[in-house]
N, C-alpha and C positions, 0 to 999 in steps of 0.2 A: 474565569476558572483557568484559561490558559496562562494568564499574567501570574496567578498564584503558583501554578506549577513551575513556571521560568523562574520565579522568585525563590522557590524551594529548592531548585536544581543549584542555582548560584549559591545559595547560603550553605547547602549541605556538602557541595562537592566542587564548585569554582570552576569546574569544565565538565565537558560531555563528550564520551568517546563514541557512544552509538545512540542515534535517535531512530526508534522504530515507529514509523506512522502506519499503524494498522487498525483502521476504524471504517465501518462501512455500514451504510443502510441501503436497502433496495425495496423499491415500489415498483411493481411490473404491471404492464398494461398498455394497450395502445396509446398513442401521443393522444388521441381524441378523449381518451378515458382520463388521463392524468389530472390529478388536482394541483393547482399552484403551490399549495402547501407541501405537498409530497415532493415536487420538483425542487423547491427551494430546500427542505430538509436534506434531500440527497446531497445538492451542491454545497450546502453549509457544512456538513459533516464530511462527506467524502473527498472534498477539494478544500474548500475555504479553511476549514480547520488545520488542514495539513500545511496550507501556505503560512497562516498566521504562526504556527507553533514553529515551523522551520526558520521562518523569518527571525523570530525573536531569540532561538536557540543558536543561531549562526555565530555569533561572538564567541559562546562557550565551545562549540565544536571546533571553531578554528583555533583556539587556545589549547586544544589537546593536541596539536601537531599532526596526528594521522588520526581521522575520525571517520564515521560511516554513518549516512542517512539512508535507511531501508523504507522505501515507501511501497506498501503492499497494494498494488494495483490489481489487476484481474485480466484474464484473457478476454473478458467482456470489452476492456479498452481497445482490443486489437480486432475482434470479430463482432460484428453487428448480428443481432437477432431481433425478431418480431417480438414486441412488448417490453424491449429493453432499452428505449430511448434514453430515458434520463440517466439510468444506471451506467450504461456505456458511456455516455457522454462524460460523466464524471470522471470515470477510469481512464478514458481517452485524455481528458484534461490533466489528470495525474500523470500520465505517461509524458506527455509534453512538457509538464513541469519538471519532471525528473531529469529528462533529457537536457533541459537548458540548465538546471541546477548543477548537474555533473560537468558541463562544460564551463560554468562560471566558477566552480569552487575546487575543482581538483588542482588547481595552483595553490590553493590554500591548504592541501592535505587531506580535503574531505572526498571520500569516496561515495558516490550516489549509486544505490542499486534499486531498480524498480523490479519487483518480483511479481509475476503474472501467473498465479495459479489458476488452474480450473477449479471445478467445483471441490470444495474442502468439506469434511464433515465438522462442521462448527455449528454453532448456534443459528448462523446465516441460513443453514439448510435444515434446521430443527423440524420443520414441517414435513419432512421426508422420513417416514419411519424405515428401520432396518428391514430389508427383504421384501419391502411392499412396493417397491418401484425400480425402475431400471437404473434410475439416478444412485439409489443407495447402493447398487452393487459395483458401481464404477467409481464412486467417488474418492478423492485422495484423502489422506489422513493428515493431520496437523503435522505429525512427525516427519511425513515426507518432506514437507515444504521446509520446515526447520533445518532438517539435515542438509539441504541443497544450500540454504542461505549460510549456514556455518562454514560448508566447504568454500563457498564464495568469499567470505570474509578471511579466510585463512591465506589467501593468495599473498605473495610476497609484494612489498610495497610498490614496486615498480609495474604491477598488473593489477587490473580490475575487471570486474564482470558488472556491466552497467544496466542490463537487463537479463532477467531469467524468466523463461517460460516453463510451466510445470503442468503436465497434463496427465490425465488417466492414460495408461497405455494402450487399453482396449475398450473404447467407449462403446 
Protein backbone atom coordinates (compact mmCIF):
# COMPACT_ATOMS: atom_id res chain seq x y z
CA UNK A 1 0.00 0.00 0.00
CA UNK A 2 2.84 2.42 0.84
CA UNK A 3 4.58 1.67 -2.46
CA UNK A 4 1.38 2.39 -4.41
CA UNK A 5 0.90 5.70 -2.61
CA UNK A 6 4.50 6.74 -3.28
CA UNK A 7 4.15 5.87 -6.98
CA UNK A 8 0.93 7.92 -7.24
CA UNK A 9 2.60 10.93 -5.65
CA UNK A 10 5.56 10.63 -8.04
CA UNK A 11 3.33 10.29 -11.10
CA UNK A 12 0.82 12.98 -10.16
CA UNK A 13 3.08 15.63 -8.64
CA UNK A 14 6.77 14.80 -9.09
CA UNK A 15 7.55 16.44 -5.76
CA UNK A 16 6.13 16.72 -2.26
CA UNK A 17 5.92 19.86 -0.13
CA UNK A 18 4.29 18.49 3.03
CA UNK A 19 4.12 14.98 4.43
CA UNK A 20 1.74 14.52 7.34
CA UNK A 21 2.23 11.26 9.23
CA UNK A 22 -0.94 11.11 11.29
CA UNK A 23 -1.96 7.59 12.11
CA UNK A 24 -2.35 5.80 15.38
CA UNK A 25 -3.79 2.81 17.11
CA UNK A 26 -3.70 2.22 20.85
CA UNK A 27 -4.28 -0.85 22.95
CA UNK A 28 -4.18 -0.20 26.66
CA UNK A 29 -3.66 -2.43 29.65
CA UNK A 30 -0.84 -3.64 31.81
CA UNK A 31 2.20 -5.14 30.17
CA UNK A 32 1.25 -8.52 31.59
CA UNK A 33 -2.11 -8.29 29.78
CA UNK A 34 -0.78 -7.18 26.39
CA UNK A 35 -1.12 -9.57 23.51
CA UNK A 36 1.85 -9.73 21.17
CA UNK A 37 -0.49 -9.09 18.24
CA UNK A 38 -1.62 -5.80 19.81
CA UNK A 39 1.96 -4.76 20.54
CA UNK A 40 3.00 -5.52 16.96
CA UNK A 41 -0.04 -3.71 15.53
CA UNK A 42 0.85 -0.54 17.44
CA UNK A 43 4.51 -0.60 16.39
CA UNK A 44 3.68 -1.46 12.78
CA UNK A 45 1.20 1.39 12.35
CA UNK A 46 2.37 4.04 14.81
CA UNK A 47 6.07 3.79 13.99
CA UNK A 48 7.14 1.40 11.22
CA UNK A 49 4.67 2.79 8.67
CA UNK A 50 5.91 6.33 9.37
CA UNK A 51 9.52 5.22 8.85
CA UNK A 52 8.75 3.41 5.59
CA UNK A 53 6.63 6.18 4.10
CA UNK A 54 9.03 8.95 5.10
CA UNK A 55 12.07 7.08 3.81
CA UNK A 56 10.46 6.43 0.45
CA UNK A 57 9.24 10.02 0.06
CA UNK A 58 12.49 11.74 1.06
CA UNK A 59 13.66 12.18 -2.56
CA UNK A 60 10.41 13.99 -3.43
CA UNK A 61 10.60 16.14 -0.30
CA UNK A 62 14.19 17.11 -1.09
CA UNK A 63 13.17 17.97 -4.64
CA UNK A 64 10.72 20.60 -3.34
CA UNK A 65 13.53 22.78 -1.98
CA UNK A 66 11.60 23.67 1.15
CA UNK A 67 9.42 20.92 2.56
CA UNK A 68 7.85 19.79 5.81
CA UNK A 69 7.43 16.48 7.57
CA UNK A 70 4.78 16.60 10.28
CA UNK A 71 4.80 13.63 12.61
CA UNK A 72 1.78 13.53 14.86
CA UNK A 73 3.12 11.97 18.04
CA UNK A 74 1.52 12.42 21.45
CA UNK A 75 2.19 13.70 24.94
CA UNK A 76 2.14 9.97 25.73
CA UNK A 77 5.58 9.85 24.09
CA UNK A 78 6.87 12.18 26.80
CA UNK A 79 4.77 11.14 29.79
CA UNK A 80 4.47 7.59 31.04
CA UNK A 81 1.17 6.28 32.34
CA UNK A 82 0.03 2.97 33.77
CA UNK A 83 -1.53 0.78 31.12
CA UNK A 84 0.12 2.61 28.24
CA UNK A 85 3.48 0.88 27.80
CA UNK A 86 3.03 -0.10 24.16
CA UNK A 87 1.35 3.09 22.99
CA UNK A 88 3.78 5.36 24.87
CA UNK A 89 6.73 3.37 23.51
CA UNK A 90 5.58 3.86 19.91
CA UNK A 91 5.16 7.59 20.41
CA UNK A 92 8.50 7.85 22.21
CA UNK A 93 10.10 6.09 19.23
CA UNK A 94 8.37 8.53 16.88
CA UNK A 95 9.79 11.48 18.81
CA UNK A 96 13.32 10.06 18.63
CA UNK A 97 12.87 9.39 14.92
CA UNK A 98 11.60 12.95 14.37
CA UNK A 99 14.52 14.51 16.23
CA UNK A 100 17.09 12.54 14.23
CA UNK A 101 15.32 13.18 10.93
CA UNK A 102 15.24 16.91 11.65
CA UNK A 103 19.01 16.98 12.24
CA UNK A 104 19.69 14.90 9.13
CA UNK A 105 17.38 16.67 6.69
CA UNK A 106 17.35 20.36 7.61
CA UNK A 107 20.43 20.84 5.41
CA UNK A 108 18.25 19.58 2.54
CA UNK A 109 15.52 22.16 3.19
CA UNK A 110 13.24 19.76 5.06
CA UNK A 111 11.71 20.96 8.32
CA UNK A 112 10.54 18.22 10.66
CA UNK A 113 7.88 18.98 13.24
CA UNK A 114 6.80 16.48 15.89
CA UNK A 115 3.39 17.46 17.19
CA UNK A 116 2.55 16.15 20.67
CA UNK A 117 -1.09 16.77 21.47
CA UNK A 118 -2.87 15.65 24.57
CA UNK A 119 -6.28 14.03 24.15
CA UNK A 120 -8.01 15.26 20.98
CA UNK A 121 -11.67 14.70 20.11
CA UNK A 122 -11.16 12.19 17.29
CA UNK A 123 -12.23 8.62 16.59
CA UNK A 124 -9.35 7.54 18.84
CA UNK A 125 -11.45 8.76 21.79
CA UNK A 126 -14.82 7.82 20.32
CA UNK A 127 -15.61 5.64 23.32
CA UNK A 128 -15.85 8.74 25.56
CA UNK A 129 -19.37 10.18 25.22
CA UNK A 130 -19.75 13.96 25.42
CA UNK A 131 -20.61 15.12 28.90
CA UNK A 132 -20.34 11.66 30.46
CA UNK A 133 -16.77 11.78 31.69
CA UNK A 134 -14.18 14.23 32.90
CA UNK A 135 -12.15 13.56 29.73
CA UNK A 136 -15.00 14.69 27.47
CA UNK A 137 -14.95 18.10 29.16
CA UNK A 138 -11.21 18.76 28.86
CA UNK A 139 -10.38 17.26 25.49
CA UNK A 140 -8.81 19.32 22.69
CA UNK A 141 -10.57 19.87 19.40
CA UNK A 142 -8.84 18.91 16.12
CA UNK A 143 -9.00 22.56 15.05
CA UNK A 144 -6.88 23.54 18.07
CA UNK A 145 -4.07 21.30 16.87
CA UNK A 146 -4.45 22.30 13.21
CA UNK A 147 -4.29 26.01 14.06
CA UNK A 148 -0.99 25.61 15.93
CA UNK A 149 0.55 23.47 13.19
CA UNK A 150 -0.35 26.06 10.53
CA UNK A 151 1.27 28.80 12.60
CA UNK A 152 4.46 26.73 12.94
CA UNK A 153 4.54 26.17 9.17
CA UNK A 154 4.19 29.90 8.49
CA UNK A 155 7.55 30.72 10.06
CA UNK A 156 10.18 32.20 7.73
CA UNK A 157 12.65 29.76 6.14
CA UNK A 158 15.39 30.63 8.65
CA UNK A 159 13.33 29.49 11.65
CA UNK A 160 11.57 26.27 12.53
CA UNK A 161 9.67 24.67 15.36
CA UNK A 162 10.83 21.09 15.81
CA UNK A 163 8.44 19.99 18.59
CA UNK A 164 5.08 21.29 19.61
CA UNK A 165 3.24 20.28 22.78
CA UNK A 166 -0.47 21.06 22.91
CA UNK A 167 -2.51 20.17 25.97
CA UNK A 168 -5.81 21.14 27.54
CA UNK A 169 -5.40 24.35 29.54
CA UNK A 170 -7.28 23.10 32.61
CA UNK A 171 -7.25 19.31 32.95
